[in-house]
C-alpha positions as CSV (number, residue, x, y, z in Angstrom):
1,M,-12.0,12.2,1.5
2,V,-9.4,14.7,2.6
3,T,-9.0,18.0,0.8
4,T,-5.7,19.1,2.4
5,P,-2.5,17.2,3.2
6,Q,-2.5,15.0,6.3
7,I,-0.1,12.8,8.2
8,L,-1.3,9.3,9.0
9,Y,0.1,7.7,12.2
10,A,-0.4,3.9,11.8
11,S,0.5,0.5,13.1
12,V,1.7,-2.1,10.6
13,M,1.1,-5.7,11.4
14,H,2.3,-8.9,9.6
15,Q,1.3,-12.4,10.8
16,R,2.5,-15.5,9.1
17,L,0.4,-18.6,9.8
18,F,2.4,-21.5,8.3
19,P,4.7,-23.4,7.8
20,K,6.3,-21.5,10.7
21,K,4.4,-18.9,12.7
22,N,5.9,-15.4,12.8
23,Q,4.5,-12.0,13.7
24,F,5.6,-8.5,14.1
25,Q,4.1,-5.0,14.5
26,Y,5.6,-1.5,14.4
27,G,4.6,2.1,14.1
28,V,5.0,4.2,11.0
29,Y,3.7,7.4,9.5
30,Y,2.5,8.1,6.0
31,L,1.8,11.3,4.1
32,V,-1.8,11.7,2.8
33,L,-1.8,13.9,-0.2
34,P,-4.7,15.1,-2.4
35,L,-3.4,15.0,-6.0
36,P,-2.0,16.8,-7.8
37,T,0.4,18.0,-5.1
38,P,3.6,20.0,-5.2
39,P,6.8,18.7,-3.4
40,I,6.1,18.8,0.3
41,G,8.2,18.9,3.4
42,N,12.0,19.6,3.5
43,W,15.4,18.0,3.4
44,M,14.7,16.2,6.7
45,V,11.4,14.5,5.7
46,G,9.1,15.1,2.7
47,F,7.6,13.9,-0.6
48,S,9.2,13.8,-4.0
49,A,7.2,12.7,-7.1
50,K,10.3,11.0,-8.5
51,D,9.8,8.2,-5.9
52,L,6.5,7.0,-7.4
53,G,4.6,6.3,-10.6
54,D,6.7,6.6,-13.7
55,R,9.7,7.9,-11.6
56,T,10.1,10.9,-14.0
57,G,9.6,13.4,-11.2
58,K,6.3,14.6,-12.6
59,D,3.2,14.7,-10.4
60,P,1.9,11.1,-10.3
61,T,-1.7,12.2,-11.1
62,E,-1.3,11.8,-14.8
63,W,0.4,8.4,-14.4
64,A,-2.4,7.1,-12.2
65,M,-5.2,8.4,-14.3
66,N,-3.7,6.9,-17.4
67,L,-3.7,3.5,-15.7
68,L,-7.4,4.0,-14.8
69,K,-8.2,5.2,-18.3
70,T,-6.5,2.2,-19.9
71,A,-8.6,-0.1,-17.6
72,H,-11.8,2.0,-18.4
73,L,-12.1,2.9,-14.7
74,D,-11.7,6.6,-14.9
75,T,-15.3,7.6,-15.7
76,H,-16.4,8.3,-12.1
77,I,-13.1,9.4,-10.6
78,T,-13.0,13.0,-9.6
79,Q,-10.3,12.9,-6.9
80,L,-7.1,10.9,-6.2
81,T,-5.6,10.9,-2.7
82,L,-2.1,9.4,-2.2
83,L,-1.0,7.5,0.9
84,T,2.8,7.1,0.8
85,M,5.8,6.9,3.1
86,P,8.0,10.0,3.0
87,R,11.6,10.5,1.9
88,V,13.6,10.8,5.1
89,L,17.1,12.3,5.1
90,G,17.3,11.6,1.3
91,Y,16.2,8.0,1.6
92,V,12.9,6.3,0.7
93,F,11.6,2.8,0.4
94,N,7.9,2.4,-0.1
95,P,6.7,-1.2,0.3
96,V,3.3,-0.1,-0.9
97,S,1.7,3.2,-1.7
98,F,-2.1,3.7,-2.1
99,Y,-3.9,5.9,-4.6
100,L,-7.6,6.3,-3.4
101,G,-9.9,7.1,-6.3
102,T,-13.2,8.8,-5.2
103,D,-16.2,10.1,-7.1
104,S,-18.1,13.4,-6.8
105,T,-19.9,12.2,-3.7
106,H,-16.6,11.2,-2.0
107,Q,-17.3,7.4,-2.3
108,L,-14.3,5.2,-2.8
109,R,-14.4,3.6,-6.3
110,V,-10.9,2.3,-6.9
111,V,-7.6,1.9,-5.1
112,L,-4.2,1.6,-6.9
113,C,-1.7,-0.3,-4.8
114,E,1.8,0.5,-6.1
115,V,4.0,-2.2,-4.7
116,H,7.9,-2.0,-4.6
117,N,10.2,-4.9,-3.8
118,T,13.8,-4.7,-2.5
119,F,15.1,-5.5,-6.0
120,G,14.0,-2.2,-7.4
121,E,10.9,-3.6,-9.2
122,Q,7.4,-2.2,-9.2
123,H,3.9,-3.6,-9.8
124,T,0.4,-2.0,-9.4
125,Y,-2.7,-3.9,-8.3
126,I,-5.9,-2.1,-9.2
127,C,-8.6,-2.8,-6.7
128,T,-12.1,-2.2,-7.9
129,H,-15.5,-3.8,-8.6
130,A,-16.1,-5.0,-12.2
131,D,-18.9,-2.5,-12.5
132,G,-17.0,0.3,-10.9
133,S,-19.5,0.6,-8.0
134,P,-18.4,2.0,-4.6
135,I,-16.1,-0.1,-2.4
136,D,-17.7,-0.9,0.9
137,A,-15.6,-1.0,4.1
138,N,-16.6,-4.7,4.7
139,Q,-15.9,-6.0,1.2
140,W,-12.8,-8.0,0.1
141,L,-11.4,-7.8,-3.4
142,E,-9.2,-10.5,-4.8
143,A,-6.3,-10.5,-7.2
144,Q,-3.9,-13.1,-8.4
145,K,-0.4,-12.7,-6.9
146,V,1.9,-12.1,-9.9
147,F,4.7,-10.0,-8.3
148,H,7.6,-11.3,-6.3
149,V,7.9,-9.5,-2.9
150,S,9.0,-11.9,-0.2
151,P,11.5,-14.7,-1.0
152,F,9.6,-16.8,1.6
153,L,6.4,-16.9,-0.4
154,T,5.9,-18.3,-3.9
155,R,4.7,-16.0,-6.6
156,E,1.5,-18.1,-7.0
157,G,-1.7,-17.7,-5.0
158,S,-3.8,-14.6,-4.5
159,Y,-4.2,-11.5,-2.4
160,R,-7.4,-10.3,-0.7
161,F,-7.7,-6.6,-0.1
162,R,-10.1,-4.6,2.2
163,F,-10.2,-0.8,2.6
164,D,-11.9,0.8,5.5
165,I,-11.3,4.4,4.8
166,R,-13.3,6.8,6.9
167,F,-11.0,9.8,7.6
168,P,-9.6,10.5,10.0
169,K,-9.6,6.7,10.5
170,V,-7.8,4.4,8.1
171,G,-7.8,0.6,7.9
172,I,-6.1,-1.3,5.1
173,Y,-6.0,-5.1,5.1
174,I,-4.1,-7.3,2.7
175,D,-4.1,-11.1,3.2
176,Y,-2.2,-13.7,1.1
177,Y,-3.7,-17.1,0.2
178,D,-1.4,-19.9,-1.1
179,P,-2.2,-21.8,-4.4
180,Q,-4.5,-24.1,-2.4
181,A,-6.5,-21.1,-1.2
182,K,-5.2,-21.4,2.3
183,Q,-4.7,-18.2,4.2
184,Q,-1.0,-17.9,4.9
185,L,-0.2,-14.2,5.6
186,I,-2.3,-11.6,7.4
187,T,-1.3,-7.9,7.1
188,S,-2.9,-4.6,8.2
189,M,-2.2,-0.9,8.5
190,V,-4.5,0.8,10.9
191,G,-4.3,4.4,12.1
192,R,-5.6,8.0,12.2
193,T,-4.7,11.1,10.3
194,V,-3.9,14.5,11.7
195,P,-3.7,17.8,9.7
196,F,-0.3,18.4,8.0
197,S,2.0,21.1,9.3
198,H,5.7,21.5,9.5
199,H,5.5,21.2,13.2
200,Q,3.5,17.9,13.0
201,L,6.1,16.7,10.4
202,R,8.9,17.3,12.9
203,V,6.8,15.4,15.6
204,A,6.4,12.5,13.2
205,F,10.1,12.5,12.4
206,W,11.1,12.2,16.1
207,R,8.3,9.9,17.1
208,H,9.4,7.4,14.4
209,P,13.0,8.2,13.6
210,L,14.3,7.1,10.2
211,V,11.0,5.4,9.4
212,T,11.9,4.4,5.8
213,L,15.2,2.9,7.0
214,K,13.3,1.2,9.7
215,A,10.9,-0.4,7.1
216,I,13.8,-1.9,5.1
217,A,15.6,-2.9,8.2
218,M,12.5,-4.8,9.5
219,I,12.2,-6.6,6.1
220,H,15.8,-7.9,6.4
221,W,15.5,-8.7,10.1
222,Q,12.3,-10.7,9.6
223,A,14.1,-12.5,6.7
224,I,16.8,-13.6,9.0
225,R,14.2,-14.8,11.5
226,L,12.5,-16.9,8.9
227,L,15.8,-18.4,7.7
228,V,16.6,-19.4,11.3
229,K,13.2,-21.0,11.6
230,G,13.9,-23.0,8.5
231,V,11.3,-21.5,6.1
232,K,12.0,-22.3,2.5
233,Y,13.8,-19.6,0.5
234,H,12.5,-18.9,-3.1
235,P,14.9,-17.1,-5.5
236,K,13.5,-14.1,-7.3
237,P,12.0,-15.0,-10.7
238,T,12.0,-12.8,-13.7
239,Q,9.3,-10.1,-13.3
240,T,6.2,-10.7,-15.4
241,H,4.6,-8.2,-17.7
242,P,2.4,-6.3,-17.8
243,T,3.1,-4.7,-14.5
244,V,-0.5,-4.0,-13.7
245,T,-3.2,-6.4,-12.3
246,I,-6.9,-5.8,-11.8
247,T,-8.9,-7.5,-9.0
248,D,-11.2,-10.4,-10.0
249,P,-14.9,-9.4,-10.3
250,H,-16.2,-11.6,-7.4
251,L,-16.3,-10.5,-3.7
252,Q,-15.1,-12.4,-0.7
253,A,-16.6,-12.6,2.8
254,T,-17.1,-9.7,5.0
255,G,-14.7,-8.8,7.8
256,D,-14.5,-6.7,11.0
257,T,-14.2,-3.0,10.5
258,I,-12.2,-0.6,12.6
259,C,-13.9,1.5,15.3
């Protein structure tokens, strides 16, 4: 795992398989921050703790560790590393941020996926094995889908997660399966990290201008495309509680790893 802040340059891909095919891909950058961390960056691009966790502005370490403690998953965790999109020119939208929980031998034991939708709601999926054993890069973890994200998918079904984290290389894969267990959506975020510096932060800003506005714009643009294609629209249901879900104890099939 990383011990100093990094910047992750990555490619995000979404591929919808049915009822209408749709695919897009675009470049982003994430901040990779060993926790706890002070505010980082500047007015142009940076990180603020008020954008994540309990939104109080306190470092998110305590919030994340409390989730793990409540789920009895904190025993082996000695380090948390946050992957999150930055605040750009005062604006941030984080579709999903990842908290990587590692043990004293730097093995990945748990991943918190903090998901935000465009309605201001938040849900966290805790990805781990039932016995807390290390997460292998080839293993899939499954959780029931209980949070409304896209109005073009029902809230039923399940997600399958795979984490191939071998810094500086990062591969995160999240696929959606409908209530009949048929794969409907394939997503990935694949990239490499570079050491953080204010110079590199300026490079990232100009390489991917207004990246957080780009993320929200892409969401709405793809929504228009799906409407034009005639994909059924599902109104937002009332959010369920609790707002935390833990992966099921069984594993899914292996998949390809990144190079």
